[in-house]
C-alpha positions in Angstrom: 137.9 107.6 64.4 139.2 104.3 65.6 135.7 102.8 65.8 134.7 103.9 62.3 138.0 102.5 61.0 137.0 99.0 62.3 133.7 99.1 60.4 130.4 100.9 59.8 128.4 99.6 62.7 125.2 101.2 61.6 125.1 99.7 58.2 126.2 96.3 59.5 123.4 96.5 62.0 120.8 97.2 59.3 122.2 94.3 57.3 121.9 92.1 60.3 118.3 93.0 61.1 117.2 92.9 57.5 118.8 89.6 57.0 121.2 90.9 54.3 124.7 89.5 53.8 127.3 91.6 55.7 129.9 92.6 53.1 133.3 93.2 54.6 136.3 94.9 53.0 139.7 93.5 53.7 139.1 89.8 53.5 139.2 87.8 56.7 137.8 89.3 59.9 140.4 91.1 61.9 141.1 91.4 65.6 139.6 94.3 67.6 142.7 96.3 67.3 143.0 96.0 63.5 141.9 98.5 60.9 139.2 97.1 58.6 137.3 99.2 56.1 133.6 98.5 55.6 131.2 99.7 52.9 127.4 99.4 52.8 126.0 96.2 51.2 125.2 96.3 47.5 124.5 93.7 44.9 127.9 94.2 43.3 131.0 92.2 44.0 132.7 93.4 47.2 135.8 95.7 46.9 138.7 94.8 49.0 140.9 97.6 50.5 144.3 97.0 52.2 144.0 99.4 55.1 147.7 99.3 55.8 148.6 101.1 52.5 148.4 104.8 51.8 145.0 105.9 50.7 142.3 108.5 51.5 142.3 107.3 55.1 145.8 105.9 55.9 146.1 104.2 59.3 149.8 103.3 59.2 151.0 106.3 61.3 150.5 107.3 64.9 147.1 108.5 66.1 147.2 111.9 67.6 144.3 113.5 69.5 144.2 117.3 69.3 142.2 118.9 72.1 141.0 122.5 71.9 140.0 123.7 75.4 141.3 121.0 77.7 138.9 122.0 80.5 135.9 121.2 78.3 137.2 117.9 77.0 138.0 116.6 80.5 135.0 118.3 82.2 131.6 117.1 83.3 129.9 117.9 80.0 132.1 115.6 77.9 134.3 113.2 79.9 132.2 110.3 81.0 129.8 110.6 78.1 129.5 108.2 75.1 129.6 108.5 71.3 126.3 106.9 70.5 125.6 105.1 67.2 122.0 104.8 65.9 121.0 102.7 62.9 117.8 104.0 61.3 115.6 101.1 60.2 112.9 102.1 57.7 110.0 100.1 56.5 106.5 101.2 55.3 105.0 99.2 58.3 107.2 101.2 60.7 106.1 104.5 59.2 102.5 103.4 59.5 102.9 102.6 63.1 104.6 105.9 63.9 101.8 107.8 62.1 99.1 105.8 64.1 100.8 106.6 67.4 100.9 110.3 66.3 97.2 110.3 65.4 96.4 108.8 68.8 98.6 111.2 70.8 95.6 112.9 72.5 94.8 109.6 74.2 98.5 109.2 75.4 98.8 105.6 74.1 100.6 103.1 76.2 102.6 100.1 75.0 99.9 97.8 76.2 97.4 99.5 73.9 99.7 99.8 71.0 100.7 96.1 71.0 97.1 95.2 70.2 97.1 97.3 67.0 97.4 95.7 63.6 100.1 98.2 62.7 102.3 96.9 65.6 101.6 93.3 64.7 102.7 94.1 61.1 106.1 95.3 62.4 106.5 92.3 64.7 105.7 90.0 61.8 108.3 91.6 59.5 111.0 91.6 62.1 110.0 88.4 63.9 113.5 87.7 65.3 113.8 91.1 66.8 110.8 91.5 69.1 113.0 92.7 72.0 114.2 95.5 69.9 110.8 96.5 68.5 109.2 96.5 72.0 111.8 98.7 73.5 111.6 101.2 70.7 107.8 101.3 70.6 107.8 102.1 74.3 110.0 105.1 73.6 107.7 106.2 70.8 104.8 106.2 73.2 106.8 108.1 75.8 107.9 110.8 73.2 104.7 111.4 71.2 103.3 114.1 73.6 106.6 115.8 74.0 107.4 116.3 70.3 107.9 120.0 70.8 110.2 119.7 73.9 112.8 121.1 73.5 111.6 123.7 71.0 112.8 123.1 67.5 113.6 125.3 64.4 112.2 124.6 61.0 114.1 125.2 57.7 111.2 125.0 55.2 113.6 125.8 52.3 115.7 122.7 52.8 112.9 120.7 54.5 114.6 120.0 57.8 114.3 120.4 61.5 117.1 121.5 63.9 117.7 122.6 67.5 119.4 125.6 68.9 122.8 124.8 70.5 124.8 127.6 72.0 125.3 130.2 69.2 123.9 128.3 66.3 121.2 125.9 65.1 122.3 122.3 64.7 120.5 120.7 61.8 122.0 117.3 62.5 120.9 117.1 66.1 117.9 114.9 66.9 115.9 114.1 70.1 114.9 110.5 69.3 111.3 110.0 68.4 110.4 113.6 69.5 112.1 114.7 66.3 110.3 112.0 64.3 106.9 113.3 65.5 108.0 116.9 65.0 108.6 116.0 61.3 105.1 114.5 61.1 103.6 117.5 62.7 105.3 120.0 60.3 104.4 117.9 57.3 100.8 117.9 58.4 101.0 121.7 58.5 102.4 121.7 55.0 105.6 123.4 56.1 108.1 120.6 55.1 107.2 120.3 51.4 110.9 120.1 50.3 112.1 117.3 52.5 114.0 114.8 50.4 112.5 111.3 50.3 115.7 109.8 51.8 115.7 112.3 54.7 112.0 111.6 55.3 112.6 107.9 55.5 115.4 108.5 58.0 113.1 110.6 60.1 110.3 108.0 60.0 112.5 105.1 61.0 112.9 102.8 64.0 116.0 103.9 65.8 118.3 101.0 66.7 120.8 101.9 69.4 123.8 99.8 68.2 126.8 101.2 70.0 127.9 103.5 72.8 131.6 104.2 72.8 133.2 105.9 75.8 135.2 109.1 75.3 137.1 108.2 78.4 138.5 105.1 76.7 140.1 107.0 73.8 143.7 105.8 73.6 145.6 107.7 71.0 149.4 107.5 70.7 149.8 111.2 71.5 147.6 113.9 73.0 148.2 117.6 72.3 145.9 120.3 73.7 145.6 124.0 74.1 143.6 126.0 76.6 143.4 129.5 78.0 142.1 128.2 81.3 144.7 125.6 82.2 145.3 127.3 85.5 141.6 126.9 86.4 141.8 123.0 86.5 141.4 121.7 90.0 143.2 118.7 91.4 140.4 116.3 90.5 140.5 117.5 86.9 144.3 117.3 86.8 144.1 113.7 88.0 141.7 112.9 85.2 144.1 114.4 82.7 147.0 112.4 84.2 144.9 109.2 83.5 145.4 109.9 79.8 149.2 110.2 80.3 149.2 113.9 80.1 151.8 115.1 82.6 153.5 118.0 80.9 152.1 121.5 80.8 153.6 124.6 79.1 152.4 128.1 80.1 153.1 130.6 77.4 153.2 134.3 78.2 151.3 136.8 76.1 153.2 138.4 73.3 151.4 141.7 74.1 153.4 142.4 77.2 151.6 143.4 80.4 147.8 143.0 80.4 145.6 146.1 80.7 142.7 144.1 82.1 141.1 145.3 85.3 138.8 143.6 87.7 138.6 145.7 90.9 137.1 143.5 93.6 137.4 146.1 96.3 135.9 148.8 94.2 132.4 147.5 93.3 133.7 144.6 91.2 130.9 142.4 92.4 127.4 143.6 93.1 124.6 141.4 94.4 121.0 142.6 94.2 118.0 141.0 96.0 115.3 142.0 93.6 115.1 141.6 89.8 114.2 145.2 89.2 117.2 146.4 91.1 119.3 143.8 89.3 118.2 145.1 85.9 118.6 148.7 86.9 122.2 148.2 88.2 123.2 146.6 84.9 121.6 149.4 82.9 123.3 152.1 85.2 126.7 150.5 84.7 126.2 150.4 80.9 125.1 154.1 80.9 128.1 155.1 83.0 130.7 153.5 80.6 129.1 154.6 77.3 128.8 158.2 78.6 132.6 158.3 78.7 132.9 156.9 75.1 133.4 153.3 76.2 131.4 150.2 75.2 129.6 147.5 77.2 129.2 143.8 76.7 126.8 142.0 79.1 126.7 138.2 79.4 123.6 136.4 80.6 123.6 132.7 81.4 120.7 131.7 79.1 118.6 133.0 76.3 115.6 133.3 78.6 117.4 135.6 81.1 118.7 137.7 78.2 115.3 138.1 76.7 113.8 139.0 80.0 116.2 141.9 80.3 115.6 142.8 76.6 111.9 143.1 77.3 112.4 145.3 80.4 112.1 149.1 80.3 115.8 149.4 81.2 116.9 147.9 77.9 114.5 150.2 75.9 116.6 153.2 77.0 119.4 151.9 74.7 118.0 152.7 71.3 120.8 151.0 69.3 121.6 148.1 71.5 122.7 144.8 69.9 121.5 141.3 70.9 123.5 138.1 70.6 121.1 135.3 71.3 121.5 131.7 70.1 118.8 132.3 67.5 120.7 135.1 65.7 121.7 134.1 62.2 125.3 133.8 61.1 125.4 137.1 59.2 123.9 139.1 62.1 126.2 137.5 64.6 129.2 138.4 62.6 128.1 142.0 62.2 127.3 142.4 65.9 130.6 140.8 67.1 132.6 143.2 64.8 130.6 146.2 66.0 130.7 145.4 69.8 134.2 146.7 70.5 133.6 150.2 69.2 132.8 153.4 71.1 129.4 153.7 72.7 128.2 150.3 71.6 126.0 148.2 73.9 125.7 144.5 73.4 124.0 141.8 75.4 124.9 138.1 74.8 124.4 134.7 76.2 127.3 132.8 77.9 127.9 130.7 74.8 129.5 133.7 73.1 131.9 134.1 76.1 134.1 131.3 74.8 136.2 131.7 71.7 134.4 134.8 70.3 136.8 137.5 69.3 135.5 141.0 70.3 138.7 142.7 69.1 139.1 146.4 69.6 140.3 148.4 66.6 138.6 151.7 67.6 141.0 154.3 68.9 138.2 156.3 70.6 137.3 153.2 72.6 140.8 152.6 73.6 141.2 156.2 74.8 137.9 155.9 76.8 139.3 152.9 78.7 138.2 150.1 76.5 135.2 147.7 76.7 133.5 146.9 80.0 132.3 143.2 80.3 129.5 142.6 82.8 128.9 139.1 83.8 125.3 138.9 85.0 125.6 135.5 86.6 128.2 133.5 88.6 129.7 130.7 86.5 129.4 127.1 87.7 132.9 126.5 86.4 135.8 129.0 86.9 137.1 128.2 83.4 134.0 129.8 81.9 134.5 132.9 84.0 138.1 133.2 82.8 136.9 132.8 79.2 134.3 135.6 79.6 136.9 137.9 81.2 139.0 137.2 78.1 136.4 138.9 75.8 137.9 142.3 76.8 141.4 143.7 77.0 142.4 141.6 74.1 145.8 141.7 72.5 147.2 144.4 74.8 144.1 146.7 74.6 142.4 148.2 77.7 139.4 146.6 79.2 137.5 146.0 82.5 135.3 143.4 84.0 132.7 143.2 86.8 129.8 141.0 88.0 126.2 142.0 88.7 124.4 139.1 90.3 120.9 138.3 91.4 120.7 136.7 94.9 118.0 134.2 94.0 120.2 132.9 91.2 123.0 132.2 93.7 120.4 130.4 95.8 119.4 128.2 92.9 122.8 127.4 91.6 125.0 127.3 94.7 122.6 127.1 97.7 123.5 130.6 99.0 120.9 131.6 101.6 119.1 134.9 101.4 121.2 137.5 103.2 124.2 135.2 103.5 126.4 137.6 101.5 125.2 140.8 103.2 128.1 141.0 105.7 130.6 140.6 102.9 129.2 143.3 100.6 131.9 145.8 101.6 134.7 143.4 101.1 134.9 142.3 97.4 137.7 140.0 97.9 136.1 138.1 100.8 132.8 138.0 98.8 134.5 136.5 95.8 136.3 133.9 97.9 133.0 132.9 99.5 131.3 132.5 96.2 134.3 130.6 94.7 134.2 128.2 97.6 130.5 127.5 97.0 131.2 127.0 93.3 134.0 124.6 94.1 131.7 122.4 96.3 129.1 122.2 93.5 131.9 121.5 90.9 133.4 118.7 93.1 130.0 117.1 93.4 129.5 117.2 89.6 133.0 115.6 89.1 132.1 112.8 91.6 129.1 112.1 89.5 131.3 111.9 86.5 133.3 109.1 88.0 130.1 107.0 88.1 129.3 107.9 84.5 132.8 106.9 83.4 132.3 103.4 84.9 128.9 103.1 83.3 130.3 104.4 79.9 133.1 101.8 80.1 130.6 99.0 80.4 128.7 100.3 77.4 131.9 100.7 75.5 133.0 97.1 76.2 129.7 95.5 75.2 129.6 97.7 72.0 133.0 96.5 70.9 132.0 92.9 71.5 129.0 93.5 69.3 131.0 95.2 66.5 133.6 92.4 66.6 130.9 89.8 66.2 129.5 91.8 63.2 133.0 91.9 61.7 133.4 88.2 62.2 130.1 87.7 60.4 128.9 85.8 63.5 125.2 86.6 63.3 124.1 84.6 66.3 126.7 86.2 68.6 126.0 89.6 67.2 122.3 89.2 67.9 123.0 88.1 71.4 125.3 91.1 72.0 122.7 93.5 70.7 120.1 92.0 72.9 122.5 92.4 75.9 123.0 96.1 75.0 119.3 96.6 75.0 118.7 94.7 78.2 121.5 96.3 80.1 121.6 99.8 78.8 118.2 100.4 77.3 116.2 99.1 80.1 113.6 101.8 79.6 111.9 102.4 82.9 108.1 102.4 82.7 107.8 106.1 83.0 104.8 108.3 82.7 105.0 112.1 82.2 104.0 113.7 85.5 102.4 117.1 85.8 102.2 117.9 89.5 100.8 120.9 91.3 102.3 121.8 94.7 99.8 123.6 96.9 101.4 125.4 99.8 99.8 127.4 102.5 101.4 130.9 102.4 99.9 132.5 105.6 102.1 133.9 108.3 102.7 130.6 110.2 104.3 129.0 107.1 107.3 131.4 106.7 109.8 128.7 107.7 108.5 126.2 105.2 108.7 128.7 102.4 112.3 129.7 103.4 113.2 126.0 103.2 111.5 125.6 99.8 113.2 128.7 98.5 116.6 127.3 99.5 116.2 123.7 98.4 113.8 123.7 95.5 116.8 123.4 93.1 117.9 120.2 94.9 114.3 118.9 94.7 114.1 119.3 90.9 117.6 117.9 90.4 116.7 114.7 92.2 113.4 114.3 90.4 115.1 115.0 87.1 117.9 112.5 87.8 115.8 109.6 88.9 112.7 110.4 86.8 114.8 111.1 83.6 113.1 114.5 83.1 109.6 113.2 82.8 107.9 115.9 84.7 106.9 119.5 85.0 105.6 121.3 88.0 103.4 124.3 89.0 103.7 125.9 92.5 100.6 127.5 94.0 100.5 129.6 97.1 97.1 129.8 98.8 95.9 131.9 101.8 92.3 132.8 102.9 89.5 134.8 101.4 90.3 138.0 103.4 93.5 138.2 101.3 91.6 139.2 98.2 93.5 138.7 94.9 96.3 137.2 96.9 94.2 134.2 98.0 95.9 132.3 95.1 99.3 133.0 93.5 100.5 130.6 90.7 103.8 130.0 89.0 104.0 128.9 85.4 104.4 125.2 84.4 108.1 124.4 84.4 110.9 122.1 85.5 113.4 125.0 85.4 114.6 125.6 89.0 115.3 129.3 88.2 111.7 129.9 87.3 110.4 128.3 90.5 113.0 130.0 92.7 112.0 133.3 91.1 108.3 132.6 91.9 109.0 131.3 95.5 111.3 134.3 96.2 108.4 136.7 95.5 106.0 135.0 97.9 105.4 136.9 101.2 103.8 134.9 103.9 101.0 136.9 105.4 97.3 136.9 106.2 95.3 133.8 107.1 91.9 135.3 107.9 88.5 135.6 106.3 88.1 139.3 106.7 86.7 139.2 110.2 89.7 138.1 112.2 91.6 134.9 112.6 89.6 131.7 112.2 92.4 129.1 111.9 91.0 127.9 108.6 92.4 128.6 105.1 91.0 128.5 101.6 92.2 124.9 100.9 89.1 124.3 98.9 90.0 127.2 96.6 93.4 125.7 96.1 91.9 122.4 95.1 89.6 124.3 92.7 92.7 125.8 91.1 94.0 122.3 90.3 90.7 121.4 88.7 90.9 124.5 86.6 94.4 123.7 85.5 93.3 120.2 84.5 90.8 121.7 82.0 93.7 123.2 80.1 96.0 120.2 80.2 95.6 117.1 82.4 97.2 117.3 85.9 98.5 113.9 87.0 98.8 114.5 90.8 98.8 117.2 93.4 100.7 117.8 96.7 99.1 119.8 99.5 101.2 121.3 102.3 99.5 123.2 105.2 99.0 123.6 108.9 95.3 124.6 108.9 92.2 122.8 107.7 89.8 124.0 105.0 86.5 125.7 105.8 83.9 123.3 107.0 81.0 125.1 105.3 79.5 123.5 102.2 79.0 125.2 98.9 76.3 127.8 99.0 76.5 128.3 102.8 77.4 131.6 104.3 80.8 132.3 105.9 81.1 134.7 108.8 81.3 138.2 107.2 78.5 137.3 104.8 80.7 135.7 102.2 79.0 132.8 100.3 81.0 129.7 99.8 81.3 129.1 96.0 82.7 125.6 96.6 83.9 123.3 99.3 86.8 120.8 99.8 84.5 117.8 99.5 83.1 118.9 96.1 86.6 119.7 94.7 88.0 116.5 96.0 85.3 114.5 94.3 85.9 116.3 91.1 89.6 115.5 91.4 88.7 111.9 92.0 86.6 111.9 88.8 89.6 113.2 86.9 91.9 110.6 88.5 94.1 113.2 90.2 95.3 111.9 93.6 96.1 114.5 96.2 99.0 113.8 98.6 98.6 115.9 101.8 101.4 116.8 104.1 100.1 118.3 107.3 102.4 120.3 109.5 100.1 120.1 112.5 98.8 117.1 114.5 95.6 119.0 115.4 92.6 116.7 115.0 90.7 118.9 112.5 93.8 119.2 110.2 94.3 115.4 110.4 90.7 114.7 109.7 90.2 117.0 106.7 93.6 116.4 105.1 93.0 112.7 105.5 89.6 113.0 103.9 91.0 114.8 100.9 93.6 112.1 100.3 91.1 109.3 100.9 88.6 110.7 98.4 91.2 111.3 95.7 93.3 108.2 96.2 96.4 109.9 97.6 98.1 109.6 101.0 98.1 111.8 104.1 101.3 112.2 106.0 102.4 114.2 109.1 105.5 116.2 108.2 107.5 117.2 111.3 109.7 120.1 110.3 111.2 120.7 113.7 114.2 118.5 112.8 115.9 117.8 109.4 113.2 120.1 107.9 115.1 120.4 104.5 115.6 116.7 103.9 112.0 115.9 104.9 110.5 118.5 102.6 112.8 117.5 99.7 111.9 113.8 100.2 108.2 114.6 100.4 108.1 116.5 97.1 110.5 114.1 95.3 108.8 110.9 96.3 105.4 112.3 95.4 106.6 113.3 91.9 108.5 110.1 91.3 105.5 108.0 92.3 103.6 109.7 89.5 106.4 109.1 87.0 107.4 105.5 87.8 105.4 104.2 90.7 106.9 102.3 93.6 109.9 101.2 91.6 111.1 104.8 91.1 110.3 105.6 94.7 112.5 102.7 95.8 115.3 103.8 93.5 115.2 107.2 95.0 115.4 105.9 98.6 118.3 103.6 97.7 120.3 106.6 96.4 122.9 108.3 98.7 122.1 111.9 98.1 124.6 114.6 99.0 
């Protein structure tokens, strides 16, 4: 690309930090717009290349950008992002420091602790002129060491490498900073990576210098040519972005296969929304059975691997003895076989959304064509219309017959688009009206994402400008300026908030009086997690616990899994029914708060909890451990005991009381006072949603980054 043509910024950075001469090809340094070839430094005499002449990489013609799938290139997932350059600095002292941090991971080492180690001092001594760089990177090492397996990685023991699943394949070049570094150390300790090449091992055990961030939005080729099957799905905001690149001519080409035989009958069951997951899975299975009974085939798209595997594990999938599964983990040979087989009579295939774009499920089976072709079921509503169009295009290909429908889960619509429970009920008999309603909700979400892209483009442009200044200084062999530019890049764009990973438990009263609070939670939990993730840079996971009273038996406590996936929490919250609130002998206006606090202490035994949030409108039981409750139930614990135990474990509890009643105020305040949290009255009679969102977000962000992060949250204009 144009940046690489100017010079190898990574090798030049290593030469700069190591104090090596920076060897340029092409003689005198050129201006930023010139083409200068660079080769890594060696002890040999430099070779000079005239970049204006024909050669292996000629630069004397026009630069043309070819774009496949215009909606992707100019969409939120690409436009506004940067092409990041990382130079991997290896030294035995750096490897020793990384291994020491890894060995100390159980103690979650902080930078303050690490800078006192002799291993850290050895690195600083070797790179004495680059302490700003070393400090920033070591802080990231400390932040990443206990998250080495997030996200989950794949191991290729034969070739001695680690990779990550991306869409329909494993990317062996992809890394997640020092998480990947520590993953290599972990697998080497297990003896799995015995064949890793020494050069690859050194790359893995290196200090990662961020030396350039070049904006995709600032690409300026002489010509842009692009193709897309979803051009008509671009909205006005996206078209405006395309025009910024000087693209103002569009050509729509008709199909060479005459009239399409694709069918999507909105007014004949084309969209089905189910309220419960069992009904959702059953409807999908019934639609599959119906089409294969006639000799057709079915292809079902789920949004994620997790949702696909959940259906695969259900009893409904087991009824299809020869069903095929296209998950991202499927190897290349199996994927190819399943794709070729999918569009044949009586075949059933389930796949993730990644296979809905560009995968050719072409029908060559005459029996299938005579049976009406392949039915594509989309089991989720796409956040972008272009994706939906692409998935529709997996059937009725090249003039063949095919049909399409959607089977959706209501809680998924709540999570992704803020659709309230029951909001679609009055439109269930009018498929066209239902689709238009969902499309409008999608458009609002998409518009918000694009508005966020504008901000990212501006930030990316700043990074791009500073990165070019740095590269130009390197090319000019101006070491002082280059060092100052790199320090600016680190100070401005690698500020590195002082973040701590937060594991927070939300304890919510789930008795009858709390129905409104749970409805609000169900609707807005996705927004809560989005804000925490945005400000807190993903440094959290959460467990939600519903508590009642002892008369509710096994339902006194219900727990979600640990997660930061909104779909998981929405699924849990949607299953909670607010009821009870008694000790087995009638109403007593007290709940098993102490049992909820005990649940936090139990979770802490497995893996440390950093803070808890308690929301309720009734106080805990006043009896002490060992005393008898009415109904001859012996108290196994009490809220004072559990609060003191949480204090010992340094787990603050932030209480949100929904009642001003004196006993609630007193006991909730006592819990917070003992544990080191805060007690706040939460009035949900007005602006309930925003107050609840703020309460959860500020509590979590306080655990991640303290008052600085809470202030950043408050300064944001949330929509």
